[in-house]
C-alpha positions as CSV (number, residue, x, y, z in Angstrom):
1,M,94.3,39.3,1.4
2,T,92.7,35.9,1.8
3,S,92.7,34.2,5.2
4,L,92.1,30.6,6.2
5,L,91.5,28.8,9.4
6,L,94.0,25.9,9.3
7,P,93.8,22.9,11.6
8,R,96.7,22.0,13.9
9,S,97.8,18.6,15.0
10,D,96.6,19.3,18.6
11,G,93.0,19.7,17.3
12,G,93.0,23.4,17.4
13,F,93.0,26.0,14.6
14,V,95.2,28.9,13.6
15,E,94.2,31.8,11.3
16,H,96.6,32.2,8.4
17,E,96.5,35.2,6.0
18,L,98.0,34.4,2.6
19,A,100.7,36.6,1.2
20,A,101.5,37.5,-2.3
21,P,103.6,35.1,-4.3
22,G,107.3,35.6,-4.6
23,N,108.9,37.4,-7.6
24,W,110.2,34.4,-9.5
25,P,111.4,35.5,-13.0
26,E,112.4,32.8,-15.5
27,P,116.1,33.0,-16.5
28,D,116.9,34.6,-19.8
29,S,120.0,32.4,-20.3
30,P,121.1,29.0,-19.1
31,L,122.0,28.6,-15.4
32,R,125.8,28.5,-15.1
33,T,127.2,28.0,-11.6
34,R,125.2,24.9,-10.5
35,V,123.9,21.9,-12.3
36,A,120.4,21.3,-10.8
37,Y,117.8,18.6,-11.4
38,A,114.3,18.5,-10.0
39,A,113.1,14.9,-9.4
40,A,109.6,15.3,-10.6
41,H,106.4,13.3,-9.6
42,V,103.8,11.9,-11.9
43,V,100.2,13.1,-12.0
44,P,97.7,10.2,-12.0
45,R,94.7,10.2,-14.2
46,T,91.7,11.5,-12.2
47,L,89.4,8.7,-13.1
48,G,92.0,6.0,-13.3
49,E,92.3,3.0,-11.0
50,N,95.1,4.6,-9.0
51,V,94.4,2.5,-5.9
52,P,96.8,0.5,-3.7
53,G,98.3,-2.4,-5.5
54,A,97.2,-1.3,-9.0
55,P,99.7,-0.1,-11.7
56,A,99.8,3.7,-12.2
57,D,97.4,5.2,-14.7
58,I,99.2,8.4,-15.6
59,D,97.7,11.7,-16.8
60,W,100.3,12.3,-19.5
61,D,99.3,15.9,-20.4
62,S,99.5,17.1,-16.8
63,T,102.7,15.1,-16.0
64,L,104.6,16.5,-19.1
65,A,103.2,20.0,-18.6
66,Y,104.8,20.0,-15.1
67,R,108.1,19.1,-16.6
68,R,107.9,21.9,-19.1
69,R,107.4,24.4,-16.2
70,I,110.6,23.0,-14.5
71,W,112.6,23.4,-17.8
72,S,111.2,26.9,-18.2
73,Y,113.0,27.9,-15.0
74,G,116.3,26.5,-16.3
75,L,116.4,23.4,-14.1
76,G,116.9,19.9,-15.4
77,V,114.4,17.1,-14.8
78,A,115.5,13.9,-13.0
79,E,113.0,11.5,-14.5
80,A,111.6,8.2,-13.2
81,M,113.2,8.4,-9.8
82,D,111.8,7.6,-6.4
83,T,109.8,10.9,-6.5
84,A,108.0,9.4,-9.5
85,Q,107.1,6.4,-7.3
86,R,109.4,3.9,-8.9
87,G,108.4,0.6,-7.2
88,M,105.5,2.4,-5.4
89,G,102.8,2.3,-8.0
90,V,105.0,3.1,-11.1
91,G,106.5,-0.1,-12.4
92,W,109.1,-0.6,-15.0
93,A,106.6,-0.7,-17.9
94,Q,105.2,2.7,-16.9
95,A,108.7,4.1,-16.1
96,A,110.0,3.2,-19.5
97,E,107.2,5.0,-21.2
98,L,107.7,8.0,-18.9
99,I,111.4,8.1,-19.8
100,R,110.7,8.0,-23.5
101,R,107.9,10.6,-23.4
102,S,109.9,13.0,-21.1
103,A,113.1,12.7,-23.2
104,A,111.2,13.5,-26.3
105,E,109.5,16.5,-24.5
106,A,113.0,17.6,-23.3
107,R,114.3,17.7,-26.9
108,A,111.3,19.7,-28.0
109,A,111.6,22.2,-25.1
110,G,115.4,22.4,-25.1
111,G,115.4,21.0,-21.6
112,V,118.0,18.9,-19.7
113,I,117.0,15.4,-18.6
114,A,118.5,12.5,-16.7
115,A,116.6,9.4,-15.9
116,G,116.8,6.4,-13.5
117,A,117.8,2.9,-14.5
118,G,117.2,0.3,-11.9
119,T,116.1,-3.3,-11.5
120,D,112.4,-3.0,-10.5
121,Q,111.2,-5.3,-13.2
122,L,112.6,-8.2,-11.1
123,D,110.3,-10.1,-8.7
124,L,112.1,-10.0,-5.4
125,A,110.3,-13.0,-4.0
126,G,111.5,-15.2,-6.9
127,L,115.1,-13.8,-7.1
128,P,117.7,-16.6,-6.9
129,A,120.6,-16.3,-4.4
130,G,124.3,-16.2,-5.1
131,R,125.8,-15.9,-8.5
132,S,122.5,-16.4,-10.3
133,G,121.0,-13.5,-8.3
134,L,123.8,-11.2,-9.2
135,D,123.5,-12.2,-12.9
136,A,119.8,-11.4,-12.8
137,V,120.5,-8.0,-11.3
138,L,123.0,-7.2,-14.0
139,A,120.7,-8.3,-16.7
140,A,117.9,-6.1,-15.3
141,Y,120.2,-3.1,-15.0
142,R,121.4,-3.6,-18.6
143,E,117.8,-3.7,-19.9
144,Q,117.0,-0.4,-18.3
145,L,120.3,1.3,-19.1
146,E,119.6,0.5,-22.8
147,V,116.2,2.3,-22.6
148,V,117.5,5.4,-20.8
149,A,120.6,5.7,-23.0
150,G,118.5,5.1,-26.1
151,S,116.1,8.0,-25.1
152,G,119.0,10.4,-25.0
153,A,118.7,11.1,-21.3
154,T,121.8,11.0,-19.0
155,V,121.7,7.7,-17.1
156,I,121.2,7.6,-13.4
157,V,122.1,4.2,-12.0
158,M,119.5,3.9,-9.2
159,A,120.1,2.0,-6.0
160,S,118.6,-1.5,-6.4
161,R,116.4,-3.3,-3.9
162,A,117.2,-6.5,-5.7
163,L,121.0,-6.0,-5.4
164,A,120.5,-5.2,-1.7
165,A,118.7,-8.5,-1.3
166,V,121.2,-10.8,-3.1
167,A,124.6,-9.1,-2.4
168,R,126.5,-10.7,0.4
169,S,129.6,-8.4,0.4
170,A,131.1,-5.2,-0.7
171,E,132.8,-7.2,-3.5
172,D,129.4,-8.1,-4.9
173,Y,128.5,-4.4,-5.2
174,A,131.9,-3.6,-6.7
175,E,131.5,-6.4,-9.3
176,V,128.0,-5.3,-10.4
177,Y,128.8,-1.6,-10.6
178,G,132.2,-2.2,-12.1
179,A,130.6,-4.1,-15.0
180,L,127.9,-1.5,-15.6
181,L,130.5,1.3,-15.6
182,D,132.8,-0.6,-18.0
183,E,129.9,-1.0,-20.4
184,A,128.6,2.6,-20.2
185,D,128.9,4.6,-23.4
186,A,128.8,7.9,-21.5
187,P,129.4,9.0,-17.9
188,V,126.6,8.1,-15.6
189,I,125.3,9.4,-12.3
190,L,125.5,7.0,-9.4
191,H,122.6,7.1,-6.9
192,W,122.9,6.3,-3.1
193,L,119.5,6.4,-1.5
194,G,119.4,6.0,2.3
195,P,117.1,3.7,4.3
196,M,115.1,6.7,5.5
197,F,113.8,6.9,1.9
198,D,113.6,3.1,1.3
199,P,114.2,0.7,4.3
200,S,114.9,-2.2,1.9
201,L,118.2,-0.4,1.0
202,T,119.6,-0.7,4.5
203,G,123.3,-1.8,4.3
204,Y,123.8,-0.7,0.7
205,W,127.4,-1.0,-0.5
206,G,127.8,-4.0,1.8
207,S,127.7,-2.4,5.2
208,E,125.3,-0.7,7.6
209,D,128.3,1.3,8.8
210,V,128.1,4.5,6.7
211,A,131.9,5.1,6.9
212,V,132.6,1.5,5.6
213,A,130.0,1.8,2.9
214,T,131.4,5.2,1.8
215,E,134.8,3.7,1.3
216,T,133.4,1.0,-0.9
217,F,131.5,3.6,-2.8
218,L,134.6,5.7,-3.3
219,E,136.7,2.7,-4.4
220,I,134.1,2.0,-7.2
221,I,134.3,5.6,-8.4
222,R,138.1,5.9,-8.1
223,A,138.5,2.8,-10.3
224,R,136.7,4.4,-13.2
225,P,136.3,8.2,-12.6
226,D,136.0,8.9,-16.3
227,K,132.7,6.9,-16.3
228,V,131.1,8.8,-13.5
229,N,129.5,12.1,-14.2
230,G,128.6,12.5,-10.5
231,V,127.0,10.9,-7.5
232,K,123.6,11.6,-6.0
233,V,123.6,11.1,-2.3
234,S,120.4,11.0,-0.2
235,L,121.5,10.3,3.4
236,L,120.2,13.6,5.0
237,D,123.7,14.1,6.6
238,A,125.4,17.3,5.7
239,E,128.7,16.6,7.3
240,H,128.9,13.2,5.5
241,E,128.1,14.8,2.2
242,I,130.8,17.5,2.6
243,A,133.4,14.9,3.5
244,L,132.4,12.7,0.5
245,R,132.3,15.7,-1.8
246,Q,135.9,16.6,-0.9
247,A,137.0,13.0,-1.4
248,L,135.6,12.5,-4.9
249,P,138.0,12.5,-7.8
250,D,138.4,15.7,-9.8
251,G,135.6,16.1,-12.3
252,V,133.0,14.0,-10.4
253,R,130.2,16.1,-9.2
254,L,128.2,15.6,-6.0
255,Y,124.5,16.1,-6.6
256,T,123.0,16.7,-3.2
257,G,119.9,14.7,-2.4
258,D,119.7,16.2,1.1
259,D,116.2,17.6,1.2
260,F,116.9,18.9,4.8
261,N,120.3,20.7,4.4
262,Y,120.4,21.7,0.7
263,P,120.8,25.5,1.3
264,E,124.2,25.3,2.9
265,L,125.3,22.4,0.6
266,I,124.4,24.1,-2.6
267,V,125.7,27.6,-1.7
268,G,128.8,26.1,-0.1
269,E,132.1,27.9,0.3
270,G,133.4,29.2,-2.9
271,A,134.4,26.3,-5.2
272,D,133.5,23.8,-2.5
273,H,129.7,23.2,-3.1
274,S,127.2,20.6,-4.2
275,D,125.2,20.5,-7.3
276,A,121.6,19.3,-6.9
277,L,119.3,16.4,-7.7
278,L,116.4,16.9,-5.3
279,G,112.8,15.9,-4.8
280,I,112.1,19.2,-3.0
281,F,113.1,21.1,-6.1
282,A,110.0,19.7,-7.8
283,A,108.0,21.7,-5.2
284,I,110.2,24.8,-5.0
285,Y,111.5,25.1,-8.6
286,P,110.8,28.8,-9.0
287,A,112.7,29.6,-5.8
288,A,115.5,27.1,-6.6
289,S,116.0,28.8,-10.0
290,A,116.0,32.2,-8.5
291,A,118.7,31.1,-6.0
292,I,120.9,29.7,-8.7
293,Q,120.4,32.9,-10.8
294,A,121.7,34.8,-7.8
295,L,124.7,32.6,-7.6
296,D,125.3,33.3,-11.3
297,R,125.3,37.0,-10.4
298,D,128.0,36.2,-7.8
299,D,125.5,37.0,-5.0
300,P,125.7,34.0,-2.6
301,D,124.0,35.9,0.2
302,S,120.8,36.4,-1.8
303,A,120.9,32.7,-2.9
304,R,121.3,31.5,0.6
305,S,118.4,33.8,1.8
306,I,116.1,32.4,-0.9
307,L,116.9,28.8,-0.1
308,D,116.8,29.3,3.6
309,T,113.2,30.6,3.3
310,T,112.2,27.3,1.6
311,E,114.1,25.0,4.0
312,P,111.3,24.7,6.7
313,L,109.0,23.5,3.9
314,G,111.5,20.9,2.8
315,R,112.1,19.7,6.3
316,H,108.3,19.4,6.8
317,I,107.6,17.6,3.5
318,F,110.4,15.2,4.1
319,E,109.9,14.5,7.8
320,A,109.7,10.9,9.0
321,P,108.4,8.7,7.6
322,T,110.4,10.3,4.8
323,F,109.2,8.0,2.1
324,H,105.8,9.7,2.2
325,Y,107.3,13.0,1.0
326,K,105.6,12.5,-2.4
327,T,102.3,13.4,-0.7
328,G,103.4,16.9,0.1
329,I,104.8,17.5,-3.3
330,A,101.6,16.4,-5.0
331,F,99.5,18.5,-2.6
332,L,101.5,21.6,-3.4
333,S,101.2,20.8,-7.1
334,W,97.4,20.6,-6.7
335,L,97.2,23.8,-4.7
336,N,99.1,25.6,-7.5
337,G,96.8,24.3,-10.2
338,H,99.3,21.9,-11.9
339,Q,97.0,18.9,-11.6
340,P,93.2,18.5,-11.6
341,G,92.9,16.5,-8.4
342,F,94.9,15.8,-5.3
343,S,96.0,12.2,-5.8
344,L,99.0,9.9,-6.3
345,A,99.4,6.6,-7.9
346,G,98.9,3.7,-5.6
347,G,96.7,5.8,-3.3
348,L,99.8,7.3,-1.7
349,H,98.1,10.7,-1.3
350,A,96.8,9.2,1.9
351,G,100.3,9.1,3.3
352,R,100.0,12.4,5.3
353,S,97.4,13.8,7.7
354,V,95.2,16.8,7.2
355,P,97.1,18.9,9.7
356,H,100.4,18.0,8.0
357,L,99.1,19.1,4.7
358,A,97.7,22.3,6.2
359,E,101.2,23.1,7.4
360,V,102.5,22.4,3.8
361,L,100.2,25.2,2.6
362,R,101.4,27.6,5.4
363,L,105.1,27.0,4.9
364,A,104.7,27.2,1.1
365,D,103.0,30.5,1.5
366,H,105.7,31.8,3.8
367,A,108.3,30.9,1.1
368,G,106.2,32.7,-1.6
369,L,105.4,29.5,-3.4
370,L,101.7,29.7,-3.6
371,L,101.7,31.1,-7.2
372,D,97.9,31.9,-7.2
373,P,96.9,32.5,-3.5
374,D,93.2,32.7,-4.3
375,L,93.2,29.4,-6.2
376,A,95.2,27.8,-3.4
377,A,92.8,29.1,-0.7
378,G,89.8,27.8,-2.6
379,R,91.3,24.4,-3.1
380,M,92.3,24.3,0.6
381,R,88.8,25.0,1.7
382,Q,87.5,22.2,-0.5
383,F,90.1,19.8,0.9
384,L,89.2,20.7,4.5
385,A,85.5,20.4,3.8
386,V,85.7,17.0,2.1
387,N,87.8,15.8,5.0
388,G,85.1,16.8,7.5
389,V,87.1,19.7,9.0
390,R,84.8,22.3,10.6
391,A,86.3,25.3,12.4
């Protein structure tokens, strides 16, 4: 087998022998026991001006091909979420085009798609305070909701930086979300993104006390449970998620967004389990599909074993500062040949160090997720050389 000398964070090196990829068959029928979405990234155009401060220049062929691979494994795609760099290189104009293109691709491929509606077309610096600010937030949400619903995708109501900036109480959140739910033509997914993913969302739902914020969140859902398909919660707190899951009204799903603790949350205990809407699933989609196929066969032990093998990779990719997790997902995509170059919109591929990314390769290999080890080894050698690494 192929071996590599990988750099460590202490300046030393470790020899790593690559293993064969895992056996990841595509399902021959739809997945049944869990609803699972992979929040997919976008591939930038290799020769585009994807530099800090510039709008994303997207490689549409590679971006949509990646989504077709996810659908082929029976998972849904969560489109235009934070993994797709919403507000971090991908603005609303690009996100709207991404949603329309991906939804059309989903129809052609028979894939499931949900997509994020937010308020990122607003200029936070010019946002008025008080009533006018809340009205501006509502108008922005309505514009984006119309695009997502019109595409045929399930609507994900994303957490809003603008609402976090103008809201002064839990009542402000309840008013905005209540209006949006009242107007929704079909049940939506509500998104709670923690400050570890986006510090500007600190104090969402009107309080930095998570217990208080959770009660406001639940009151909004309980007032209109028929309008809520589910909730996507990304707080990286398994105990909180389990308690919230058990408190939700009947019929409202909890889509885990916990990229640290997803194995225990997805497998769960019998009927008490989470569904999934995860950024890490964009990196581990073959294994994620295999785990759910095992659950469909009533084999939770195998499902848990598969997911447990991927958990160290998830914890590493999402380690603090967590908002740079997209770098690891794009790096693994490049190692596996899904994009022509290792890059991200806005220059965010520089968000992690060389030793960090070497560890991404090692942990992905341990999980059987280097689908072509020779290709991955060759690309890793190129990456180390261009970064001046000499063993």
